[in-house]
C-alpha positions in Angstrom: -18.0 -67.3 12.5 -20.6 -66.9 15.8 -18.2 -69.5 17.2 -14.5 -67.3 16.5 -16.8 -64.0 17.6 -17.7 -66.4 21.3 -14.4 -67.5 21.7 -13.4 -63.7 21.4 -16.1 -62.3 24.7 -15.1 -65.2 26.9 -11.6 -64.1 26.3 -11.9 -61.0 27.6 -14.5 -61.8 29.8 -11.5 -64.1 31.3 -8.9 -60.7 31.3 -11.5 -58.5 31.9 -8.0 -56.0 33.5 -6.9 -55.7 29.9 -10.2 -54.4 28.8 -10.0 -51.7 31.4 -6.5 -50.7 30.0 -7.8 -51.1 26.2 -10.1 -48.5 27.1 -8.1 -46.3 29.3 -5.8 -45.9 26.5 -8.8 -45.7 24.3 -8.8 -42.0 25.8 -6.1 -41.4 26.4 -5.7 -41.0 22.2 -8.7 -39.2 22.3 -8.3 -36.7 25.1 -4.5 -36.1 23.5 -6.5 -35.8 19.5 -8.8 -32.9 21.1 -5.9 -31.4 22.6 -4.4 -30.9 20.1 -7.8 -29.6 18.1 -7.7 -27.4 20.7 -4.7 -26.1 20.1 -4.4 -25.8 16.3 -7.4 -23.4 16.2 -6.0 -21.4 19.2 -2.7 -20.8 17.7 -5.1 -20.0 13.8 -8.0 -17.1 16.4 -4.4 -16.1 17.4 -3.6 -15.8 13.5 -5.9 -13.9 13.1 -6.5 -11.6 15.9 -3.2 -10.3 15.7 -1.6 -7.2 13.8 0.2 -7.5 11.2 2.4 -4.9 10.1 4.4 -4.0 6.4 7.2 -1.8 4.9 7.4 -1.2 1.7 7.8 1.1 -1.5 4.7 2.6 -4.1 5.5 5.5 -7.0 2.9 8.3 -6.8 2.9 9.9 -9.6 6.1 10.1 -12.5 8.9 10.1 -10.6 8.1 10.2 -6.7 8.7 7.1 -5.1 7.1 6.7 -0.8 7.9 4.2 2.3 5.4 3.5 4.1 4.8 1.4 6.9 0.9 0.5 7.3 -0.9 -2.2 10.0 -3.0 -5.4 7.5 -4.0 -7.3 10.7 -6.9 -7.1 12.4 -5.6 -5.4 15.8 -4.0 -1.8 17.1 -0.1 -2.6 17.3 1.9 -0.6 20.0 5.5 0.5 20.1 6.4 0.1 16.8 9.6 0.1 15.6 11.8 0.0 12.6 15.9 -1.3 11.9 16.8 -0.9 8.0 20.7 -2.7 6.8 22.0 -0.6 5.6 20.7 2.9 6.9 18.1 4.3 4.7 18.7 7.4 3.3 17.5 10.1 0.2 19.5 10.4 -2.7 17.0 13.8 -3.4 15.5 14.6 -1.3 17.0 16.7 2.1 14.6 16.0 4.5 13.6 12.5 4.6 14.0 10.9 7.8 11.9 8.0 9.4 10.6 7.2 12.9 11.8 6.4 16.1 8.6 4.8 17.2 5.1 4.8 16.1 3.3 4.3 20.1 -0.4 2.9 17.7 -0.8 2.0 15.0 -4.3 0.9 14.6 -5.5 -1.9 11.7 -6.0 0.7 8.2 -3.8 3.4 9.1 0.2 4.0 8.1 2.6 6.2 8.3 4.3 7.2 5.1 7.2 10.0 3.8 8.8 11.1 0.5 12.0 9.0 0.3 12.4 10.6 -3.7 11.8 12.8 -5.9 13.3 11.8 -8.6 14.2 8.3 -8.5 16.1 7.5 -11.6 18.0 10.3 -10.5 18.9 7.3 -6.7 20.5 5.1 -9.6 22.5 8.0 -11.3 23.1 8.6 -8.0 24.6 4.5 -7.4 22.9 4.3 -4.3 22.3 1.1 -2.7 18.8 -1.0 -3.7 18.5 -3.1 -1.8 17.7 -2.6 2.3 17.4 -5.4 5.5 14.0 -4.1 6.6 13.1 -5.0 10.3 9.2 -3.7 12.0 9.1 -5.0 15.7 6.0 -4.1 17.3 3.9 -5.6 20.6 0.0 -6.7 19.6 -3.3 -5.9 22.1 -4.0 -7.4 25.2 -6.5 -9.9 24.4 -4.1 -11.9 21.8 -3.3 -14.0 25.5 -4.2 -16.9 26.3 -6.4 -16.6 29.4 -3.7 -19.8 31.4 -1.2 -16.8 30.0 -3.0 -13.3 31.3 -3.4 -15.7 34.6 -0.3 -15.8 35.2 0.8 -12.1 33.4 3.0 -13.1 31.2 3.3 -9.4 28.6 2.1 -9.2 25.8 2.9 -11.1 22.8 5.7 -9.2 20.9 6.3 -10.0 16.8 9.8 -8.8 14.7 8.6 -9.8 11.3 11.8 -8.6 8.3 11.0 -7.4 4.6 12.6 -6.6 2.0 12.3 -3.0 0.2 14.5 -3.3 -2.9 14.5 -1.0 -5.5 15.3 -3.1 -8.0 12.0 -3.2 -10.5 11.3 0.5 -10.4 14.7 1.1 -12.9 12.8 -0.8 -15.7 9.1 1.1 -15.2 7.1 4.2 -17.7 5.1 6.2 -16.8 3.0 8.9 -17.5 3.7 12.3 -15.3 -0.1 14.0 -14.9 0.0 17.7 -14.3 -2.9 19.2 -12.1 -3.2 22.4 -10.4 0.1 22.6 -7.7 2.2 22.5 -10.9 0.3 25.1 -12.6 0.9 27.4 -9.4 4.7 26.2 -9.7 4.4 27.3 -13.0 3.1 30.9 -13.0 5.7 31.7 -9.5 8.8 30.9 -12.0 7.8 32.8 -14.8 7.1 36.1 -12.0 10.1 35.4 -10.7 11.9 35.1 -14.2 10.2 37.9 -14.8 10.6 39.9 -11.5 10.2 43.9 -12.1 10.7 43.5 -15.9 7.5 45.9 -17.3 9.1 45.5 -20.3 8.9 41.7 -20.1 5.2 41.5 -17.7 3.8 44.0 -21.4 5.5 40.9 -23.2 3.5 38.4 -21.0 0.7 40.0 -21.1 0.4 41.1 -24.9 1.3 36.9 -25.5 -1.8 35.9 -22.8 -4.1 38.4 -25.5 -2.6 36.8 -28.8 -3.9 34.3 -27.4 -6.9 34.8 -25.7 -7.7 36.7 -29.4 -6.4 33.4 -31.0 -8.9 31.4 -29.0 -11.8 33.5 -29.9 -12.2 33.3 -33.1 -14.4 31.4 -34.6 -12.7 29.2 -37.5 -13.5 29.2 -40.8 -16.7 27.6 -42.2 -15.5 23.8 -44.1 -19.4 23.4 -45.7 -19.4 22.9 -49.1 -19.4 25.9 -52.3 -22.8 26.7 -52.8 -25.1 25.6 -55.3 -25.4 28.3 -58.6 -28.8 27.6 -57.5 -28.2 29.0 -54.4 -26.4 31.6 -55.4 -28.6 33.0 -57.5 -31.5 32.8 -55.1 -28.9 34.3 -52.5 -28.3 37.7 -55.1 -32.1 38.0 -55.2 -32.4 38.7 -51.4 -29.9 41.1 -51.5 -30.4 43.4 -54.3 -32.5 46.3 -53.5 -35.9 47.3 -54.4 
């Protein structure tokens, strides 16, 4: 074994130029590997630092469904645009409209609007269920590398595609909760239906008093009947002296 190593060392001394080329090749491979690692780290850093603007729908309460656009990234998004195929339209909300451009959308900030007041009315109207949404926006200047900044390259522009589908909403059920707004709406409807009818107002007041009296009455006692001994004690106490 020692003889083989000695022969190999003698061969390297006799062919020194080949050794230099081998060392140069090893240095090139090492530099290429280090550069690829730096590029990969830079790519991961850019992915973590970029904004991520998403679009979707959610059920707020009852049949109310909202359309929202939210920035889930770590940096702000600028000049946010949204396009849809087919065009976004509402069946139950005549004032429904989307934005033309959002100048700035900081991280965790969102834009939202009511898409449908009664979600199942959309299914009955046979409106489109599937929408292809494209959100385009610009990133921050910090997303550019130093070389791109020195070359005065523009800030990065992103375009993300999302699919909004109403189909998963149709087989769902929900419990509709009533709040103070529902109470106010109900009172307004009662006032509108009664109007200036004095008879209707008197009947409403009498019905309110009847309900109040029924709630104020003490419920009948459900205790078991008194024993004969207790009844005798009660009779003696009530007997005049």
